[in-house]
N, C-alpha and C positions, 0 to 999 in steps of 0.2 A: 911034413912033406919035404922031400929032398929038393935040393937046388935044381937038379935035372928035371924033376917032375914040374916044378914051378916054371922053369924056363919053357918047357914044352907046352904047358898050359897057356902061358902068355903069348908065345908064338902062334899057337893055334887060334887064340882069341883075335890076335891082330890079323891073321890071314882070313879068318871068318869075316871080320869087319871089312877088309878090303874087297872080299868077294861079294858081300852084300851091297856095298856101295857101287860096285861095278855093274850090278844087275839093275840098278835104278832105271826106271822108265824115263827115257829122255826124248823119245820120238813123240811129236805132237805137243799140244799144249793142253793144260788142264782147264776146267771150267772158270776158274778165277782169272786166268790169263785171257781167255776169250771175252769174259765179261768186262775186263779192264779195257780191252781193245774196242769193244762196243761203246763203252763210256767215252773213250777218247774220240771216236768218230762222232758221237752225238754232240760232244762239246765243240768239236771243230765246226760242225754244221750250225750249231747255235751261234758261235762266234761270227760265222759268215753272214747269218741272217741279221745279227745285230749291226754288223758293218753296213749291210744293205739298207737297213732301216735308218741308220744314222745319216747315210748319204741322202736318202729320200727326205728326211727332216731338214737337212742342210739346204737342199734344193728348194723345198717348199718355203723355208724361211727367206731365202734369197728372193723368190718370186713375190712373197708377201711384202717384203721390204721395198721392192721396186714399185709395187702397186701403191703402197702408202706414200712413197715419195712423189709419184705422179699425181695422186689426189691432192697432196699438200701443195704442190706447185700450182695445180689448177685452182685450188681454193685461194692461194696467195694472189694469183693473177686476177681472180674475180674481185677480191677485196681491194686490190690496188686500183682496178678499173672503177669500182663503185665509189671509192673515196676520191678519185681524181675528178670525177664529174661534178662533185659538190663543192 
């Protein structure tokens, strides 16, 4: 094959490659992209739910601690009063 024919063939192949890449579908997103976005949304919701649950546990722990302290103080007062009288 002559140099001219080889050059024409290479140029034609390059132009064909450029034209095919220019025709690539770019509008919209594919199913993998949509699925990825749905997974991201689900993970965000799960994270928010976990934060809410953590806050609820923290509040319940604080309430339980306060109640235990009250009962302990009451019991200590009763023990002190009972031992004072004797």
